[in-house]
C-alpha angles and dihedrals in degrees: 000000000000122000112282118253130193118295122257102281096198092052092050095048094047090051092050090048092051092050090047092051088047093054092051093046095046089054093048096043095043100045098095094047094043091051093046100043102031103020086235120100090196095055097105093036092057091048091050093048091052090049092048093052091049090045093052090050086052091049092050091047094052091043086065100033109093103249094214089068088067084066089066093040096045098100092048092048091050093049090049091052091050088050091051091049092052091052086074087077094053127078088273090068113098132192122231126176092357095305129098102217104119135083115220110223093176099245094046143354127253128205108214094192088070091055091044090058093059094036092053092048090052094048096044090050089050093048093049091048091054092046097041093127093047103039092110091052110104096214100036102034115015100042095045091047091051091048091053092050091045092052092047096045093038094056088053094044089052086064089060090250103129093160096058089044089054092050091053091046094053091046089050092051089054091051090050091050091051090048090057105256113162116266091232091063092043091053088050091050091048091048090052091050094049091046090049093049091047091050092051090050095045099041097026129081123316092247093075094048088049090055091055091050090047090053092052096043106018097163092047090058095033093126094053131014094357093057097098094048094048093047089048091053090047089054095049092044095048091051095069117178100322104020133234092281135273109300094010100103117134098190092064089067092091097294095104113043113235095356091177091062129025094017103033092121088063091056089048088054093048098046101031099027129207091323091057093048093049091048092054091046091050090051090052091046089051090051092048093046093051091046091053090049090053091049091049096048101041112108101218129065096232093053090048095050093043094050090045091052095050092048091045092052092051091046096048095046093046092051093048093049093050092042091053093047091050093046091246091130137015114291117267135160105261119142123218110254116253091358111058121080113265128112099208093047094049094047091047094050094045089051091048090052087048087059091046091050088049091054090048089060089068097051134084094241126150098249098187 
């Protein structure tokens, strides 16, 4: 490998700014619930601060950990992520908010689906690098790739987390496209994914069907399944150009469920207005742009696919979160990367950016 250079400064600063904005907005959006449920308005803030510190330590570690070693460790990482996901079905698995997606470690909880997203990207990038000459082969490239994606998405779907599974599925399709898989196979994979999601909605529980109806007619169902969407639109609309002011949101007072997580962008819109929303979007666009530059300029295929996968994951999840909050797609529980409350998610994304920064040290980028 070439001699290491400095990390991409713009990428690092943008990430730090997003986390900083996230800490402020989590504190603001969570204050009423923290005070009501835990008699401590700083409850969620303290947890987010601890997660941010651990996440930044993870980012620094991966900035200095040679990324190509992940190529050799990829299979072990993927198996470990599968094992963590299966722990959900043991006594360690715990149910929160009606869903069993967390592992109770005693002192804290851990969400294995967040680890699976990064683990699957690393393993898929490693597999496609090893099979680069055979990626277009149906038996040696296409089928094994589909099996890897199926296992990764399947273990998440088993936790009744269809939205996270869809995020990982879309990210995987982008990685396969960049790796050179034929469009015909990608269309087939996409069709299978859409058909599977449709089958789960049609033949699954009534709650998912109700969400589709709420998306199509939110104000008709504003007292039931359309409640979140309508309150989110009220928050965005009342913010105007400059917002009502930091800490002055009304919708966070138990109108929007979990405003510090799945609908935090709505609180940003209400308190910081259109200007605040555009600022956050620009920061994400800068991060994505620098990530794409890293993927384009790295010399080796594994680094390219790994960087592309990380950037794609951040892009897909950000787009879905904003689309849900603005009622551009059916409501689903997807946090906003770096900003929403969630320790596992924040630590995972900061570690992923650490890998991206490490890859940037082996490119010929303009780092000013």
